[in-house]
C-alpha positions as CSV (number, residue, x, y, z in Angstrom):
1,M,-3.2,-10.1,-3.5
2,N,-2.6,-7.8,-6.4
3,E,-5.3,-5.2,-6.9
4,V,-6.0,-2.4,-9.4
5,I,-8.3,0.0,-7.6
6,L,-9.8,3.0,-9.3
7,I,-11.4,6.0,-7.4
8,F,-13.5,8.5,-9.4
9,G,-15.3,11.6,-8.2
10,K,-15.6,15.4,-8.4
11,R,-13.2,17.6,-6.5
12,G,-14.1,17.6,-2.8
13,S,-16.1,14.4,-3.0
14,G,-13.9,12.4,-0.6
15,K,-11.6,10.6,-3.1
16,T,-8.4,11.3,-1.1
17,T,-10.0,10.5,2.2
18,L,-11.0,7.1,0.8
19,A,-7.6,6.5,-0.8
20,K,-5.9,7.2,2.6
21,K,-8.3,4.7,4.2
22,L,-7.4,2.1,1.6
23,L,-3.7,2.5,2.4
24,L,-4.2,1.7,6.1
25,G,-2.3,-1.5,7.0
26,K,-0.2,-1.4,3.8
27,K,3.5,-1.4,4.8
28,R,5.1,-0.9,1.4
29,V,3.6,2.2,-0.3
30,V,4.8,4.7,-2.9
31,I,2.5,7.7,-3.3
32,F,2.7,9.9,-6.4
33,D,1.1,12.9,-4.7
34,T,0.4,15.6,-7.2
35,L,-1.6,17.8,-4.9
36,R,0.6,17.4,-1.7
37,E,-2.3,15.9,0.3
38,Y,-0.5,12.8,1.8
39,K,1.8,12.9,4.8
40,I,2.5,9.2,4.8
41,G,6.1,7.9,5.4
42,L,8.9,10.0,4.1
43,V,7.5,13.1,2.4
44,T,9.6,14.7,-0.4
45,D,9.5,16.7,-3.5
46,D,12.9,15.6,-4.6
47,I,13.1,12.7,-7.2
48,I,16.7,11.9,-6.1
49,V,15.5,11.3,-2.5
50,V,12.8,8.9,-3.9
51,F,15.4,6.9,-5.8
52,E,17.8,6.8,-2.8
53,F,15.0,5.9,-0.3
54,L,13.5,3.1,-2.5
55,S,17.0,1.7,-3.2
56,Q,17.8,1.6,0.5
57,H,14.4,0.0,1.3
58,E,14.0,-2.4,-1.6
59,F,13.7,-5.4,0.7
60,S,12.5,-3.7,3.9
61,Q,9.2,-4.8,5.4
62,I,8.2,-1.2,5.8
63,C,8.8,1.2,2.9
64,R,6.4,4.2,2.8
65,I,7.1,7.4,0.8
66,S,5.0,10.3,-0.5
67,Y,6.5,12.1,-3.5
68,S,5.1,15.4,-4.6
69,P,6.3,16.3,-8.0
70,E,5.7,19.5,-9.9
71,I,2.2,19.3,-11.5
72,D,2.3,17.5,-14.8
73,D,5.9,16.3,-14.4
74,K,5.4,13.4,-16.8
75,E,9.1,12.5,-16.8
76,A,9.1,12.1,-13.0
77,F,6.0,9.9,-13.3
78,E,7.7,7.6,-15.8
79,D,10.8,7.4,-13.6
80,V,8.8,6.5,-10.5
81,C,6.8,3.9,-12.5
82,N,10.0,2.3,-13.8
83,L,11.5,2.2,-10.3
84,V,8.3,0.8,-8.8
85,Y,8.1,-1.9,-11.5
86,S,11.7,-3.0,-10.7
87,M,10.7,-3.7,-7.1
88,K,8.3,-6.2,-5.6
89,D,5.5,-6.2,-3.0
90,L,4.4,-2.6,-3.2
91,T,1.3,-0.5,-3.6
92,L,1.6,2.5,-5.9
93,L,-1.0,5.2,-5.4
94,V,-1.3,7.8,-8.1
95,E,-3.3,11.0,-7.4
96,E,-4.7,12.8,-10.4
97,V,-3.7,9.9,-12.7
98,D,-5.3,11.7,-15.6
99,N,-2.5,14.2,-15.5
100,Y,0.0,11.5,-16.5
101,S,-2.0,8.9,-18.4
102,T,-5.0,9.8,-20.5
103,A,-7.6,7.9,-22.6
104,L,-5.2,8.5,-25.6
105,I,-1.8,8.2,-24.1
106,T,-0.4,5.7,-21.5
107,P,3.3,5.9,-20.7
108,E,4.9,2.5,-21.3
109,S,6.3,2.4,-17.7
110,F,2.8,2.8,-16.3
111,S,1.3,0.4,-18.8
112,K,3.7,-2.3,-17.6
113,I,2.5,-1.8,-14.0
114,I,-1.1,-2.1,-15.1
115,R,-0.5,-5.1,-17.4
116,Y,2.2,-7.0,-15.5
117,G,2.4,-5.6,-12.0
118,R,0.8,-8.8,-10.6
119,H,4.0,-10.7,-11.4
120,Q,5.9,-8.3,-9.0
121,N,3.0,-8.3,-6.6
122,I,2.4,-4.6,-7.3
123,S,-1.0,-3.2,-6.5
124,L,-2.2,0.1,-7.9
125,I,-4.6,2.7,-6.6
126,A,-5.4,5.4,-9.2
127,V,-7.5,8.5,-8.4
128,A,-9.1,10.7,-11.0
129,R,-12.1,13.0,-11.4
130,R,-13.6,11.4,-14.6
131,T,-13.5,7.8,-15.8
132,A,-13.6,8.8,-19.4
133,E,-10.2,10.6,-19.0
134,V,-8.2,7.6,-18.0
135,P,-6.9,4.8,-20.2
136,R,-9.2,2.0,-21.2
137,L,-6.4,-0.4,-20.3
138,L,-6.7,0.9,-16.7
139,T,-10.4,0.5,-16.4
140,S,-10.3,-2.9,-18.1
141,Q,-7.9,-4.3,-15.5
142,A,-9.6,-2.8,-12.4
143,T,-10.4,-5.2,-9.6
144,D,-12.3,-2.5,-7.8
145,F,-14.1,0.7,-8.6
146,Y,-15.0,3.3,-6.0
147,V,-17.2,5.9,-7.7
148,F,-18.5,9.1,-6.1
149,A,-21.5,11.0,-7.5
150,H,-21.4,12.0,-11.1
151,H,-24.1,14.1,-12.8
152,E,-22.8,15.0,-16.2
153,P,-24.9,13.2,-18.8
154,R,-21.8,11.9,-20.6
155,D,-20.3,10.5,-17.4
156,V,-23.6,8.8,-16.5
157,K,-23.8,7.3,-20.0
158,Y,-20.2,6.1,-19.7
159,F,-21.0,4.3,-16.4
160,A,-24.0,2.8,-18.1
161,H,-21.7,1.5,-20.8
162,L,-19.1,0.3,-18.3
163,F,-21.5,-1.3,-15.9
164,N,-25.3,-0.9,-16.7
165,W,-28.0,1.7,-16.4
166,Y,-29.0,0.6,-12.9
167,I,-25.5,1.2,-11.6
168,A,-25.3,4.5,-13.6
169,E,-28.5,5.7,-12.0
170,K,-27.2,4.8,-8.5
171,I,-24.0,6.8,-9.2
172,R,-26.1,9.8,-10.4
173,T,-28.1,9.8,-7.2
174,L,-25.3,9.4,-4.6
175,R,-25.2,12.1,-1.9
176,Q,-22.0,14.1,-1.0
177,F,-19.3,11.8,0.3
178,Q,-21.2,8.7,-0.7
179,Y,-19.6,6.3,-3.1
180,I,-20.5,3.0,-4.7
181,H,-17.9,0.2,-4.5
182,L,-18.1,-2.1,-7.5
183,K,-16.3,-5.4,-8.0
184,P,-16.7,-6.2,-11.7
185,E,-15.6,-9.8,-11.5
186,L,-18.1,-10.6,-8.8
187,A,-20.8,-8.4,-10.2
188,T,-21.4,-6.9,-6.8
189,Y,-21.7,-3.4,-5.3
190,T,-22.0,-1.8,-2.0
191,I,-22.6,1.9,-1.0
192,G,-20.3,3.5,1.5
193,V,-19.5,7.0,2.8
194,T,-16.4,8.9,3.7
195,N,-16.3,11.7,6.3
196,G,-15.1,14.3,3.8
C-alpha cells in the first residue's frame, strides 16, 4: 500500500528512532540521510554511486541505500527524487525534509512523488521538526502523522487548525519520546513511545 508518512518533533525527540522502526521489513528503500544517522543498506555520500546502485537494482527484490549528501544540496535532492520516481515499489525516506522543500517552495521532482507516487507504488516517509515549515501539499496527502511534543504556541495552534484543539492539547502535553499517531482518513489516534 502506498503511504505518505510524516514525522514531526523537536531535535532529540525520537524522530529518527521511529523512522528506522517504520523501515523494518521494507525491502526497497532509498534514504536521503542529511544528518548521516542511517546505516541501512549501502551507505554512501556519492551521488554517482546512488545512480549506479539504483540502476543495477531497479528490479531487485531487495534494494536498500542510504545517501548522505552535503547539507542543503537541493540539486542532489531533486536528482534522487527524479530517479526514485522513475522506479517502482520503493519507500523514500527524507530526513530534514524542510531543508529541501518548504511551505513556499516544493521542487517539481518531489511534488511528483507526493502527488503521483502511488501510481509507481512509491511510499514516502518525511521527517521534520515543525509542521508549518513543510509544504501544504505534503500535509494534505499524508496517510499518517507521527507527532512528538510541541510547545510553541504557533505550533500548537497549527495542530489545532490541522486536526482540532483536543489533539493539539494532547500533542502539547506529550512527554519526552512520546508521540501521537494520527490517521486523518480514519479520524483515529494512538499514543506511542520510542526508546530515544
